[in-house]
NUFIKE-527891 format. One record per residue: z, x, y of N, C-alpha, C in turn; residue number from 1; residue in three letters. Coordinates in steps of 0.2 Angstrom, whole numbers, plus 2048, in hexadecimal, padded with zeros to 3 digits. Layout:
NUFIKE-527891
<site n_zz="Z" n_xx="X" n_yy="Y" ca_zz="Z" ca_xx="X" ca_yy="Y" c_zz="Z" c_xx="X" c_yy="Y" nr="NUM" rest="ALA"/>
...
***
This chain:
NUFIKE-527891
<site n_zz="D18" n_xx="7B3" n_yy="A91" ca_zz="D15" ca_xx="7B7" ca_yy="A8D" c_zz="D18" c_xx="7BE" c_yy="A8E" nr="1" rest="MET"/>
<site n_zz="D17" n_xx="7C2" n_yy="A88" ca_zz="D1A" ca_xx="7C9" ca_yy="A88" c_zz="D14" c_xx="7CD" c_yy="A86" nr="2" rest="TYR"/>
<site n_zz="D13" n_xx="7D3" n_yy="A89" ca_zz="D0E" ca_xx="7D7" ca_yy="A88" c_zz="D10" c_xx="7DE" c_yy="A85" nr="3" rest="LEU"/>
<site n_zz="D0D" n_xx="7E0" n_yy="A80" ca_zz="D0E" ca_xx="7E7" ca_yy="A7D" c_zz="D08" c_xx="7EB" c_yy="A7E" nr="4" rest="GLY"/>
<site n_zz="D09" n_xx="7F2" n_yy="A7F" ca_zz="D04" ca_xx="7F6" ca_yy="A80" c_zz="D06" c_xx="7FD" c_yy="A7C" nr="5" rest="ILE"/>
<site n_zz="D01" n_xx="7FF" n_yy="A78" ca_zz="D01" ca_xx="805" ca_yy="A74" c_zz="CFC" c_xx="809" c_yy="A78" nr="6" rest="ASP"/>
<site n_zz="CFE" n_xx="80E" n_yy="A7C" ca_zz="CF9" ca_xx="811" ca_yy="A80" c_zz="CF4" c_xx="817" c_yy="A7E" nr="7" rest="PRO"/>
<site n_zz="CF5" n_xx="818" n_yy="A77" ca_zz="CF1" ca_xx="81D" ca_yy="A74" c_zz="CEA" c_xx="81B" c_yy="A73" nr="8" rest="GLY"/>
<site n_zz="CE5" n_xx="820" n_yy="A72" ca_zz="CDE" ca_xx="81F" ca_yy="A71" c_zz="CDD" c_xx="81A" c_yy="A6C" nr="9" rest="GLN"/>
<site n_zz="CE1" n_xx="81A" n_yy="A67" ca_zz="CE0" ca_xx="815" ca_yy="A61" c_zz="CE5" c_xx="80F" c_yy="A62" nr="10" rest="THR"/>
<site n_zz="CE8" n_xx="80E" n_yy="A68" ca_zz="CED" ca_xx="809" ca_yy="A69" c_zz="CEB" c_xx="802" c_yy="A6A" nr="11" rest="GLY"/>
<site n_zz="CEE" n_xx="7FE" n_yy="A6D" ca_zz="CED" ca_xx="7F7" ca_yy="A6E" c_zz="CF1" c_xx="7F4" c_yy="A73" nr="12" rest="GLY"/>
<site n_zz="CEF" n_xx="7EE" n_yy="A74" ca_zz="CF2" ca_xx="7E9" ca_yy="A79" c_zz="CF4" c_xx="7E3" c_yy="A75" nr="13" rest="VAL"/>
<site n_zz="CFA" n_xx="7E0" n_yy="A76" ca_zz="CFB" ca_xx="7D9" ca_yy="A73" c_zz="CFF" c_xx="7D5" c_yy="A78" nr="14" rest="ALA"/>
<site n_zz="CFE" n_xx="7CE" n_yy="A77" ca_zz="D01" ca_xx="7C9" ca_yy="A7B" c_zz="D04" c_xx="7C4" c_yy="A76" nr="15" rest="LEU"/>
<site n_zz="D0B" n_xx="7C3" n_yy="A77" ca_zz="D0E" ca_xx="7BE" ca_yy="A73" c_zz="D13" c_xx="7B9" c_yy="A77" nr="16" rest="ILE"/>
<site n_zz="D14" n_xx="7B4" n_yy="A74" ca_zz="D19" ca_xx="7AF" ca_yy="A76" c_zz="D1C" c_xx="7AC" c_yy="A70" nr="17" rest="ASP"/>
<site n_zz="D20" n_xx="7A7" n_yy="A71" ca_zz="D24" ca_xx="7A4" ca_yy="A6B" c_zz="D1F" c_xx="7A1" c_yy="A66" nr="18" rest="ASP"/>
<site n_zz="D19" n_xx="79F" n_yy="A68" ca_zz="D14" ca_xx="79C" ca_yy="A64" c_zz="D0E" c_xx="79F" c_yy="A62" nr="19" rest="ALA"/>
<site n_zz="D0C" n_xx="7A4" n_yy="A66" ca_zz="D05" ca_xx="7A7" ca_yy="A65" c_zz="D06" c_xx="7AF" c_yy="A65" nr="20" rest="THR"/>
<site n_zz="D01" n_xx="7B2" n_yy="A63" ca_zz="D00" ca_xx="7B9" ca_yy="A63" c_zz="CF9" c_xx="7BB" c_yy="A63" nr="21" rest="ALA"/>
<site n_zz="CF7" n_xx="7C0" n_yy="A67" ca_zz="CF0" ca_xx="7C2" ca_yy="A68" c_zz="CF1" c_xx="7CA" c_yy="A69" nr="22" rest="GLN"/>
<site n_zz="CEC" n_xx="7CE" n_yy="A66" ca_zz="CEC" ca_xx="7D5" ca_yy="A66" c_zz="CE5" c_xx="7D8" c_yy="A67" nr="23" rest="ALA"/>
<site n_zz="CE4" n_xx="7DD" n_yy="A6B" ca_zz="CDE" ca_xx="7E0" ca_yy="A6B" c_zz="CDE" c_xx="7E8" c_yy="A6A" nr="24" rest="TRP"/>
<site n_zz="CD9" n_xx="7EB" n_yy="A68" ca_zz="CD9" ca_xx="7F3" ca_yy="A68" c_zz="CD8" c_xx="7F5" c_yy="A6F" nr="25" rest="ARG"/>
<site n_zz="CDA" n_xx="7FB" n_yy="A70" ca_zz="CD9" ca_xx="7FF" ca_yy="A76" c_zz="CD2" c_xx="7FE" c_yy="A78" nr="26" rest="TYR"/>
<site n_zz="CD0" n_xx="7FC" n_yy="A7E" ca_zz="CC9" ca_xx="7FA" ca_yy="A7F" c_zz="CC4" c_xx="800" c_yy="A7F" nr="27" rest="PRO"/>
<site n_zz="CC7" n_xx="806" n_yy="A80" ca_zz="CC3" ca_xx="80C" ca_yy="A80" c_zz="CC3" c_xx="811" c_yy="A86" nr="28" rest="GLY"/>
<site n_zz="CC4" n_xx="80D" n_yy="A8B" ca_zz="CC5" ca_xx="811" ca_yy="A92" c_zz="CC9" c_xx="80D" c_yy="A97" nr="29" rest="ASP"/>
<site n_zz="CCC" n_xx="811" n_yy="A9C" ca_zz="CD0" ca_xx="80D" ca_yy="AA1" c_zz="CCD" c_xx="808" c_yy="AA4" nr="30" rest="ILE"/>
<site n_zz="CC7" n_xx="808" n_yy="AA7" ca_zz="CC4" ca_xx="802" ca_yy="AAA" c_zz="CC4" c_xx="7FC" c_yy="AA6" nr="31" rest="PRO"/>
<site n_zz="CC2" n_xx="7FD" n_yy="A9F" ca_zz="CC2" ca_xx="7F7" ca_yy="A9B" c_zz="CCA" c_xx="7F5" c_yy="A9A" nr="32" rest="GLU"/>
<site n_zz="CCE" n_xx="7F9" n_yy="A99" ca_zz="CD5" ca_xx="7F7" ca_yy="A99" c_zz="CD8" c_xx="7F3" c_yy="A9F" nr="33" rest="ALA"/>
<site n_zz="CD6" n_xx="7F5" n_yy="AA5" ca_zz="CD7" ca_xx="7F1" ca_yy="AAA" c_zz="CD4" c_xx="7EA" c_yy="AAB" nr="34" rest="ALA"/>
<site n_zz="CCE" n_xx="7EA" n_yy="AA8" ca_zz="CCB" ca_xx="7E3" ca_yy="AA8" c_zz="CCF" c_xx="7DF" c_yy="AA3" nr="35" rest="ILE"/>
<site n_zz="CD1" n_xx="7E2" n_yy="A9D" ca_zz="CD4" ca_xx="7DE" ca_yy="A98" c_zz="CDB" c_xx="7DB" c_yy="A9B" nr="36" rest="LEU"/>
<site n_zz="CDF" n_xx="7E0" n_yy="A9E" ca_zz="CE5" ca_xx="7DE" ca_yy="AA1" c_zz="CE5" c_xx="7D9" c_yy="AA6" nr="37" rest="LEU"/>
<site n_zz="CE0" n_xx="7DA" n_yy="AAB" ca_zz="CDF" ca_xx="7D5" ca_yy="AB0" c_zz="CDD" c_xx="7CE" c_yy="AAD" nr="38" rest="ARG"/>
<site n_zz="CD9" n_xx="7CE" n_yy="AA8" ca_zz="CD7" ca_xx="7C7" ca_yy="AA5" c_zz="CDD" c_xx="7C4" c_yy="AA2" nr="39" rest="ARG"/>
<site n_zz="CE1" n_xx="7C8" n_yy="A9F" ca_zz="CE7" ca_xx="7C5" ca_yy="A9B" c_zz="CEC" c_xx="7C3" c_yy="AA1" nr="40" rest="LEU"/>
<site n_zz="CED" n_xx="7C7" n_yy="AA6" ca_zz="CF1" ca_xx="7C5" ca_yy="AAC" c_zz="CEF" c_xx="7BF" c_yy="AAF" nr="41" rest="HIS"/>
<site n_zz="CE9" n_xx="7BE" n_yy="AB0" ca_zz="CE6" ca_xx="7B8" ca_yy="AB4" c_zz="CE7" c_xx="7B1" c_yy="AAF" nr="42" rest="VAL"/>
<site n_zz="CE6" n_xx="7B2" n_yy="AA9" ca_zz="CE7" ca_xx="7AD" ca_yy="AA4" c_zz="CEE" c_xx="7AB" c_yy="AA2" nr="43" rest="ALA"/>
<site n_zz="CF3" n_xx="7AF" n_yy="AA3" ca_zz="CF9" ca_xx="7AE" ca_yy="AA0" c_zz="CFF" c_xx="7B0" c_yy="AA5" nr="44" rest="ASN"/>
<site n_zz="D05" n_xx="7AE" n_yy="AA4" ca_zz="D0B" ca_xx="7B0" ca_yy="AA8" c_zz="D0E" c_xx="7B5" c_yy="AA4" nr="45" rest="THR"/>
<site n_zz="D0D" n_xx="7BB" n_yy="AA6" ca_zz="D10" ca_xx="7C1" ca_yy="AA2" c_zz="D17" c_xx="7C2" c_yy="AA5" nr="46" rest="ILE"/>
<site n_zz="D1C" n_xx="7C1" n_yy="AA1" ca_zz="D23" ca_xx="7C2" ca_yy="AA3" c_zz="D25" c_xx="7C9" c_yy="AA3" nr="47" rest="ARG"/>
<site n_zz="D23" n_xx="7CD" n_yy="A9E" ca_zz="D25" ca_xx="7D4" ca_yy="A9E" c_zz="D20" c_xx="7D7" c_yy="A99" nr="48" rest="LEU"/>
<site n_zz="D1E" n_xx="7DE" n_yy="A9B" ca_zz="D1A" ca_xx="7E2" ca_yy="A97" c_zz="D1E" c_xx="7E8" c_yy="A94" nr="49" rest="ALA"/>
<site n_zz="D1D" n_xx="7EA" n_yy="A8E" ca_zz="D20" ca_xx="7F0" ca_yy="A8C" c_zz="D1B" c_xx="7F5" c_yy="A8A" nr="50" rest="CYS"/>
<site n_zz="D1B" n_xx="7FB" n_yy="A8C" ca_zz="D16" ca_xx="800" ca_yy="A8B" c_zz="D1A" c_xx="806" c_yy="A87" nr="51" rest="ILE"/>
<site n_zz="D17" n_xx="809" n_yy="A82" ca_zz="D1A" ca_xx="80E" ca_yy="A7E" c_zz="D1A" c_xx="814" c_yy="A82" nr="52" rest="GLU"/>
<site n_zz="D20" n_xx="817" n_yy="A83" ca_zz="D21" ca_xx="81D" ca_yy="A87" c_zz="D1F" c_xx="823" c_yy="A83" nr="53" rest="LYS"/>
<site n_zz="D1A" n_xx="826" n_yy="A84" ca_zz="D17" ca_xx="82B" ca_yy="A7F" c_zz="D18" c_xx="832" c_yy="A82" nr="54" rest="VAL"/>
<site n_zz="D18" n_xx="837" n_yy="A7E" ca_zz="D18" ca_xx="83E" ca_yy="A80" c_zz="D13" c_xx="842" c_yy="A7C" nr="55" rest="GLY"/>
<site n_zz="D13" n_xx="848" n_yy="A7E" ca_zz="D0F" ca_xx="84D" ca_yy="A7A" c_zz="D12" c_xx="84D" c_yy="A72" nr="56" rest="ALA"/>
<site n_zz="D0E" n_xx="84E" n_yy="A6D" ca_zz="D10" ca_xx="84F" ca_yy="A67" c_zz="D0F" c_xx="856" c_yy="A64" nr="57" rest="MET"/>
<site n_zz="D13" n_xx="858" n_yy="A5F" ca_zz="D11" ca_xx="85F" ca_yy="A5D" c_zz="D0A" c_xx="85F" c_yy="A5A" nr="58" rest="PRO"/>
<site n_zz="D07" n_xx="865" n_yy="A5B" ca_zz="D01" ca_xx="867" ca_yy="A58" c_zz="CFB" c_xx="863" c_yy="A5C" nr="59" rest="ARG"/>
<site n_zz="CFD" n_xx="85F" n_yy="A61" ca_zz="CF8" ca_xx="85B" ca_yy="A65" c_zz="CF5" c_xx="860" c_yy="A6A" nr="60" rest="GLN"/>
<site n_zz="CEE" n_xx="860" n_yy="A6A" ca_zz="CEB" ca_xx="864" ca_yy="A6F" c_zz="CEC" c_xx="863" c_yy="A76" nr="61" rest="GLY"/>
<site n_zz="CEA" n_xx="867" n_yy="A7B" ca_zz="CEC" ca_xx="867" ca_yy="A82" c_zz="CE7" c_xx="861" c_yy="A84" nr="62" rest="VAL"/>
<site n_zz="CE1" n_xx="861" n_yy="A82" ca_zz="CDC" ca_xx="85C" ca_yy="A85" c_zz="CDE" c_xx="855" c_yy="A83" nr="63" rest="SER"/>
<site n_zz="CE0" n_xx="854" n_yy="A7C" ca_zz="CE2" ca_xx="84D" ca_yy="A7A" c_zz="CE9" c_xx="84B" c_yy="A7D" nr="64" rest="SER"/>
<site n_zz="CED" n_xx="850" n_yy="A7E" ca_zz="CF4" ca_xx="84F" ca_yy="A81" c_zz="CF3" c_xx="84C" c_yy="A88" nr="65" rest="THR"/>
<site n_zz="CEE" n_xx="84F" n_yy="A8C" ca_zz="CED" ca_xx="84D" ca_yy="A93" c_zz="CEA" c_xx="847" c_yy="A93" nr="66" rest="PHE"/>
<site n_zz="CE5" n_xx="845" n_yy="A8E" ca_zz="CE2" ca_xx="83E" ca_yy="A8E" c_zz="CE7" c_xx="839" c_yy="A8D" nr="67" rest="LYS"/>
<site n_zz="CEB" n_xx="83A" n_yy="A88" ca_zz="CF1" ca_xx="836" ca_yy="A86" c_zz="CF5" c_xx="834" c_yy="A8C" nr="68" rest="PHE"/>
<site n_zz="CF7" n_xx="839" n_yy="A8F" ca_zz="CFB" ca_xx="838" ca_yy="A95" c_zz="CF8" c_xx="834" c_yy="A9B" nr="69" rest="GLY"/>
<site n_zz="CF1" n_xx="836" n_yy="A9C" ca_zz="CED" ca_xx="832" ca_yy="AA1" c_zz="CED" c_xx="82B" c_yy="A9F" nr="70" rest="ALA"/>
<site n_zz="CEC" n_xx="829" n_yy="A99" ca_zz="CEC" ca_xx="822" ca_yy="A96" c_zz="CF2" c_xx="81F" c_yy="A98" nr="71" rest="ASN"/>
<site n_zz="CF8" n_xx="822" n_yy="A96" ca_zz="CFE" ca_xx="81F" ca_yy="A97" c_zz="CFF" c_xx="81E" c_yy="A9F" nr="72" rest="TYR"/>
<site n_zz="CFE" n_xx="823" n_yy="AA3" ca_zz="CFF" ca_xx="821" ca_yy="AAA" c_zz="CFA" c_xx="81C" c_yy="AAD" nr="73" rest="GLY"/>
<site n_zz="CF4" n_xx="81C" n_yy="AAA" ca_zz="CEF" ca_xx="817" ca_yy="AAC" c_zz="CF1" c_xx="810" c_yy="AAA" nr="74" rest="ALA"/>
<site n_zz="CF4" n_xx="80F" n_yy="AA4" ca_zz="CF7" ca_xx="808" ca_yy="AA2" c_zz="CFC" c_xx="806" c_yy="AA7" nr="75" rest="TRP"/>
<site n_zz="D01" n_xx="80B" n_yy="AA9" ca_zz="D06" ca_xx="809" ca_yy="AAE" c_zz="D03" c_xx="807" c_yy="AB5" nr="76" rest="GLN"/>
<site n_zz="CFE" n_xx="80B" n_yy="AB7" ca_zz="CFB" ca_xx="809" ca_yy="ABD" c_zz="CF8" c_xx="803" c_yy="ABD" nr="77" rest="GLY"/>
<site n_zz="CF5" n_xx="801" n_yy="AB8" ca_zz="CF2" ca_xx="7FA" ca_yy="AB7" c_zz="CF7" c_xx="7F5" c_yy="AB8" nr="78" rest="ILE"/>
<site n_zz="CFC" n_xx="7F6" n_yy="AB4" ca_zz="D02" ca_xx="7F1" ca_yy="AB4" c_zz="D04" c_xx="7F0" c_yy="ABB" nr="79" rest="LEU"/>
<site n_zz="D06" n_xx="7F6" n_yy="ABE" ca_zz="D08" ca_xx="7F6" ca_yy="AC5" c_zz="D03" c_xx="7F2" c_yy="ACA" nr="80" rest="CYS"/>
<site n_zz="CFD" n_xx="7F4" n_yy="ACA" ca_zz="CF8" ca_xx="7F1" ca_yy="ACE" c_zz="CF7" c_xx="7E9" c_yy="ACD" nr="81" rest="ALA"/>
<site n_zz="CF9" n_xx="7E7" n_yy="AC7" ca_zz="CF8" ca_xx="7DF" ca_yy="AC5" c_zz="CFF" c_xx="7DC" c_yy="AC7" nr="82" rest="LEU"/>
<site n_zz="D04" n_xx="7E0" n_yy="AC8" ca_zz="D0B" ca_xx="7DD" ca_yy="ACA" c_zz="D0E" c_xx="7DA" c_yy="AC3" nr="83" rest="GLY"/>
<site n_zz="D0C" n_xx="7DD" n_yy="ABD" ca_zz="D10" ca_xx="7DB" ca_yy="AB7" c_zz="D16" c_xx="7E0" c_yy="AB6" nr="84" rest="ILE"/>
<site n_zz="D1C" n_xx="7DD" n_yy="AB6" ca_zz="D22" ca_xx="7E1" ca_yy="AB5" c_zz="D22" c_xx="7E4" c_yy="AAE" nr="85" rest="PRO"/>
<site n_zz="D24" n_xx="7EA" n_yy="AAD" ca_zz="D24" ca_xx="7ED" ca_yy="AA6" c_zz="D2A" c_xx="7F2" c_yy="AA5" nr="86" rest="PHE"/>
<site n_zz="D2B" n_xx="7F3" n_yy="A9F" ca_zz="D30" ca_xx="7F8" ca_yy="A9D" c_zz="D2C" c_xx="7FD" c_yy="A98" nr="87" rest="VAL"/>
<site n_zz="D2F" n_xx="803" n_yy="A98" ca_zz="D2D" ca_xx="808" ca_yy="A93" c_zz="D32" c_xx="809" c_yy="A8D" nr="88" rest="THR"/>
<site n_zz="D30" n_xx="80B" n_yy="A88" ca_zz="D34" ca_xx="80C" ca_yy="A82" c_zz="D31" c_xx="811" c_yy="A7D" nr="89" rest="VAL"/>
<site n_zz="D35" n_xx="815" n_yy="A7B" ca_zz="D33" ca_xx="81B" ca_yy="A77" c_zz="D31" c_xx="818" c_yy="A70" nr="90" rest="THR"/>
<site n_zz="D2D" n_xx="81B" n_yy="A6C" ca_zz="D2B" ca_xx="819" ca_yy="A65" c_zz="D31" c_xx="818" c_yy="A61" nr="91" rest="PRO"/>
<site n_zz="D36" n_xx="81D" n_yy="A61" ca_zz="D3C" ca_xx="81D" ca_yy="A5D" c_zz="D40" c_xx="817" c_yy="A5F" nr="92" rest="ALA"/>
<site n_zz="D41" n_xx="815" n_yy="A65" ca_zz="D45" ca_xx="80F" ca_yy="A67" c_zz="D42" c_xx="809" c_yy="A65" nr="93" rest="GLN"/>
<site n_zz="D3B" n_xx="807" n_yy="A66" ca_zz="D38" ca_xx="801" ca_yy="A64" c_zz="D38" c_xx="801" c_yy="A5C" nr="94" rest="TRP"/>
<site n_zz="D36" n_xx="806" n_yy="A59" ca_zz="D35" ca_xx="806" ca_yy="A52" c_zz="D3C" c_xx="805" c_yy="A4E" nr="95" rest="GLN"/>
<site n_zz="D41" n_xx="807" n_yy="A51" ca_zz="D48" ca_xx="806" ca_yy="A4E" c_zz="D4A" c_xx="7FF" c_yy="A4E" nr="96" rest="LYS"/>
<site n_zz="D48" n_xx="7FC" n_yy="A54" ca_zz="D4A" ca_xx="7F5" ca_yy="A56" c_zz="D46" c_xx="7F0" c_yy="A53" nr="97" rest="ALA"/>
<site n_zz="D3F" n_xx="7F1" n_yy="A52" ca_zz="D3A" ca_xx="7EC" ca_yy="A50" c_zz="D38" c_xx="7ED" c_yy="A49" nr="98" rest="MET"/>
<site n_zz="D38" n_xx="7F3" n_yy="A46" ca_zz="D35" ca_xx="7F3" ca_yy="A40" c_zz="D3A" c_xx="7F3" c_yy="A3A" nr="99" rest="LEU"/>
<site n_zz="D38" n_xx="7F0" n_yy="A34" ca_zz="D3C" ca_xx="7F0" ca_yy="A2F" c_zz="D3E" c_xx="7F7" c_yy="A2D" nr="100" rest="ASP"/>
<site n_zz="D44" n_xx="7F8" n_yy="A2A" ca_zz="D46" ca_xx="7FE" ca_yy="A28" c_zz="D42" c_xx="800" c_yy="A21" nr="101" rest="ALA"/>
<site n_zz="D41" n_xx="806" n_yy="A20" ca_zz="D3D" ca_xx="807" ca_yy="A1A" c_zz="D3B" c_xx="80E" c_yy="A1B" nr="102" rest="GLY"/>
<site n_zz="D37" n_xx="810" n_yy="A15" ca_zz="D35" ca_xx="817" ca_yy="A15" c_zz="D2D" c_xx="816" c_yy="A16" nr="103" rest="THR"/>
<site n_zz="D2A" n_xx="81C" n_yy="A17" ca_zz="D23" ca_xx="81C" ca_yy="A18" c_zz="D21" c_xx="81D" c_yy="A1F" nr="104" rest="GLY"/>
<site n_zz="D1A" n_xx="81D" n_yy="A20" ca_zz="D17" ca_xx="81F" ca_yy="A26" c_zz="D19" c_xx="819" c_yy="A2B" nr="105" rest="GLU"/>
<site n_zz="D1B" n_xx="81A" n_yy="A31" ca_zz="D1C" ca_xx="815" ca_yy="A36" c_zz="D16" c_xx="811" c_yy="A37" nr="106" rest="THR"/>
<site n_zz="D10" n_xx="814" n_yy="A38" ca_zz="D0B" ca_xx="80F" ca_yy="A3A" c_zz="D09" c_xx="80A" c_yy="A35" nr="107" rest="LYS"/>
<site n_zz="D0A" n_xx="80C" n_yy="A2E" ca_zz="D09" ca_xx="808" ca_yy="A29" c_zz="D0E" c_xx="802" c_yy="A29" nr="108" rest="ALA"/>
<site n_zz="D14" n_xx="804" n_yy="A2A" ca_zz="D1A" ca_xx="7FF" ca_yy="A2A" c_zz="D19" c_xx="7FA" c_yy="A30" nr="109" rest="ARG"/>
<site n_zz="D17" n_xx="7FD" n_yy="A36" ca_zz="D15" ca_xx="7F9" ca_yy="A3B" c_zz="D10" c_xx="7F4" c_yy="A3A" nr="110" rest="SER"/>
<site n_zz="D0A" n_xx="7F6" n_yy="A37" ca_zz="D05" ca_xx="7F2" ca_yy="A35" c_zz="D07" c_xx="7EC" c_yy="A30" nr="111" rest="LEU"/>
<site n_zz="D0A" n_xx="7EE" n_yy="A2B" ca_zz="D0D" ca_xx="7EA" ca_yy="A26" c_zz="D11" c_xx="7E4" c_yy="A29" nr="112" rest="SER"/>
<site n_zz="D15" n_xx="7E6" n_yy="A2D" ca_zz="D1A" ca_xx="7E1" ca_yy="A30" c_zz="D17" c_xx="7DC" c_yy="A35" nr="113" rest="MET"/>
<site n_zz="D12" n_xx="7DF" n_yy="A39" ca_zz="D0E" ca_xx="7DB" ca_yy="A3E" c_zz="D0A" c_xx="7D6" c_yy="A3A" nr="114" rest="ALA"/>
<site n_zz="D07" n_xx="7D8" n_yy="A35" ca_zz="D03" ca_xx="7D3" ca_yy="A30" c_zz="D07" c_xx="7CD" c_yy="A2E" nr="115" rest="ARG"/>
<site n_zz="D0D" n_xx="7CF" n_yy="A2C" ca_zz="D12" ca_xx="7CA" ca_yy="A2A" c_zz="D14" c_xx="7C5" c_yy="A30" nr="116" rest="ARG"/>
<site n_zz="D16" n_xx="7C8" n_yy="A36" ca_zz="D19" ca_xx="7C4" ca_yy="A3B" c_zz="D13" c_xx="7C1" c_yy="A3F" nr="117" rest="LEU"/>
<site n_zz="D0D" n_xx="7C4" n_yy="A3F" ca_zz="D08" ca_xx="7C1" ca_yy="A43" c_zz="D02" c_xx="7BF" c_yy="A3F" nr="118" rest="PHE"/>
<site n_zz="D02" n_xx="7BB" n_yy="A3A" ca_zz="CFC" ca_xx="7B9" ca_yy="A36" c_zz="CF6" c_xx="7B7" c_yy="A3A" nr="119" rest="PRO"/>
<site n_zz="CF7" n_xx="7B4" n_yy="A40" ca_zz="CF1" ca_xx="7B2" ca_yy="A44" c_zz="CED" c_xx="7B7" c_yy="A47" nr="120" rest="MET"/>
<site n_zz="CF0" n_xx="7BE" n_yy="A47" ca_zz="CEC" ca_xx="7C3" ca_yy="A4A" c_zz="CE9" c_xx="7C7" c_yy="A45" nr="121" rest="VAL"/>
<site n_zz="CE2" n_xx="7C9" n_yy="A46" ca_zz="CDE" ca_xx="7CD" ca_yy="A41" c_zz="CE1" c_xx="7D4" c_yy="A41" nr="122" rest="ASP"/>
<site n_zz="CE4" n_xx="7D6" n_yy="A3C" ca_zz="CE7" ca_xx="7DD" ca_yy="A3B" c_zz="CE4" c_xx="7DF" c_yy="A34" nr="123" rest="LEU"/>
<site n_zz="CDE" n_xx="7DE" n_yy="A32" ca_zz="CDB" ca_xx="7DF" ca_yy="A2C" c_zz="CDA" c_xx="7E6" c_yy="A2B" nr="124" rest="SER"/>
<site n_zz="CD8" n_xx="7EA" n_yy="A30" ca_zz="CD6" ca_xx="7F1" ca_yy="A30" c_zz="CDC" c_xx="7F6" c_yy="A30" nr="125" rest="ALA"/>
<site n_zz="CDC" n_xx="7FC" n_yy="A2D" ca_zz="CE1" ca_xx="801" ca_yy="A2E" c_zz="CE1" c_xx="803" c_yy="A35" nr="126" rest="LYS"/>
<site n_zz="CDB" n_xx="803" n_yy="A39" ca_zz="CDB" ca_xx="805" ca_yy="A3F" c_zz="CDE" c_xx="800" c_yy="A44" nr="127" rest="ALA"/>
<site n_zz="CE1" n_xx="7FA" n_yy="A42" ca_zz="CE4" ca_xx="7F6" ca_yy="A46" c_zz="CEC" c_xx="7F7" c_yy="A47" nr="128" rest="ASP"/>
<site n_zz="CEE" n_xx="7FD" n_yy="A45" ca_zz="CF5" ca_xx="7FF" ca_yy="A46" c_zz="CF7" c_xx="7FF" c_yy="A4E" nr="129" rest="ASP"/>
<site n_zz="CF2" n_xx="801" n_yy="A52" ca_zz="CF4" ca_xx="801" ca_yy="A59" c_zz="CF5" c_xx="7F9" c_yy="A5C" nr="130" rest="GLY"/>
<site n_zz="CF1" n_xx="7F5" n_yy="A59" ca_zz="CF2" ca_xx="7EE" ca_yy="A5A" c_zz="CF9" c_xx="7EC" c_yy="A58" nr="131" rest="LYS"/>
<site n_zz="CFB" n_xx="7EE" n_yy="A52" ca_zz="D01" ca_xx="7EC" ca_yy="A4F" c_zz="D07" c_xx="7EF" c_yy="A53" nr="132" rest="ALA"/>
<site n_zz="D06" n_xx="7F5" n_yy="A55" ca_zz="D0B" ca_xx="7F8" ca_yy="A59" c_zz="D0C" c_xx="7F4" c_yy="A60" nr="133" rest="ASP"/>
<site n_zz="D07" n_xx="7F2" n_yy="A63" ca_zz="D07" ca_xx="7EE" ca_yy="A69" c_zz="D0A" c_xx="7E8" c_yy="A68" nr="134" rest="ALA"/>
<site n_zz="D09" n_xx="7E5" n_yy="A62" ca_zz="D0D" ca_xx="7DE" ca_yy="A61" c_zz="D14" c_xx="7E0" c_yy="A61" nr="135" rest="LEU"/>
<site n_zz="D16" n_xx="7E5" n_yy="A5D" ca_zz="D1E" ca_xx="7E7" ca_yy="A5D" c_zz="D20" c_xx="7E8" c_yy="A64" nr="136" rest="HIS"/>
<site n_zz="D1C" n_xx="7EC" n_yy="A68" ca_zz="D1E" ca_xx="7ED" ca_yy="A6F" c_zz="D1F" c_xx="7E7" c_yy="A73" nr="137" rest="LEU"/>
<site n_zz="D1B" n_xx="7E2" n_yy="A72" ca_zz="D1B" ca_xx="7DB" ca_yy="A75" c_zz="D22" c_xx="7D8" c_yy="A73" nr="138" rest="ALA"/>
<site n_zz="D23" n_xx="7D8" n_yy="A6C" ca_zz="D2A" ca_xx="7D6" ca_yy="A6A" c_zz="D30" c_xx="7D9" c_yy="A6D" nr="139" rest="ARG"/>
<site n_zz="D2F" n_xx="7E0" n_yy="A6E" ca_zz="D34" ca_xx="7E4" ca_yy="A72" c_zz="D35" c_xx="7E1" c_yy="A79" nr="140" rest="TRP"/>
<site n_zz="D30" n_xx="7E0" n_yy="A7C" ca_zz="D30" ca_xx="7DD" ca_yy="A83" c_zz="D33" c_xx="7D6" c_yy="A83" nr="141" rest="ALA"/>
<site n_zz="D32" n_xx="7D2" n_yy="A7E" ca_zz="D35" ca_xx="7CB" ca_yy="A7E" c_zz="D3C" c_xx="7CC" c_yy="A7D" nr="142" rest="LYS"/>
<site n_zz="D3E" n_xx="7D0" n_yy="A78" ca_zz="D45" ca_xx="7D2" ca_yy="A76" c_zz="D49" c_xx="7D4" c_yy="A7C" nr="143" rest="LYS"/>
<site n_zz="D46" n_xx="7DA" n_yy="A80" ca_zz="D49" ca_xx="7DC" ca_yy="A85" c_zz="D4A" c_xx="7D7" c_yy="A8B" nr="144" rest="PHE"/>
<site n_zz="D45" n_xx="7D4" n_yy="A8C" ca_zz="D45" ca_xx="7CF" ca_yy="A92" c_zz="D4B" c_xx="7CA" c_yy="A91" nr="145" rest="SER"/>
<site n_zz="D4C" n_xx="7C7" n_yy="A8B" ca_zz="D51" ca_xx="7C2" ca_yy="A89" c_zz="D58" c_xx="7C6" c_yy="A8A" nr="146" rest="ARG"/>
<site n_zz="D59" n_xx="7CC" n_yy="A87" ca_zz="D5F" ca_xx="7CF" ca_yy="A87" c_zz="D61" c_xx="7D1" c_yy="A8E" nr="147" rest="GLU"/>
<site n_zz="D5C" n_xx="7D3" n_yy="A92" ca_zz="D5E" ca_xx="7D6" ca_yy="A99" c_zz="D5D" c_xx="7D0" c_yy="A9E" nr="148" rest="ALA"/>
<site n_zz="D5B" n_xx="7CA" n_yy="A9C" ca_zz="D5A" ca_xx="7C5" ca_yy="AA1" c_zz="D55" c_xx="7C6" c_yy="AA6" nr="149" rest="GLY"/>
<site n_zz="D50" n_xx="7C9" n_yy="AA4" ca_zz="D4A" ca_xx="7CB" ca_yy="AA8" c_zz="D45" c_xx="7C5" c_yy="AA8" nr="150" rest="VAL"/>
***
């Protein structure tokens, strides 16, 4: 299994293999995120996780930037505590490799493509863009693992 994590407040978590895919919205707080990852870890053999390497964005307030960074670090800490190997990837890297080329807003393209690739996952709401990104990050983990022999 491969795990993808979009660490934002509206992010998500996804778990894929060759035959199945599942995705969840960000649970809302770090303790709930830890419970989710522990449950996934206990029930599955996770070969590699991929977490989006985030940074501050223009016009983002100090408080939201701090919370975003805290979430990013907490996800990494949970992965380390559970012994789940992981890699980080910037949004530009995974989007270039995983999303169809095209014009338009990246989140909309990500959601549209995830709906097509993972029809078994409920991505019916516009707010499911974090789950869609997590699915693509899991795809990145799978691709990276196979190319790097991890």
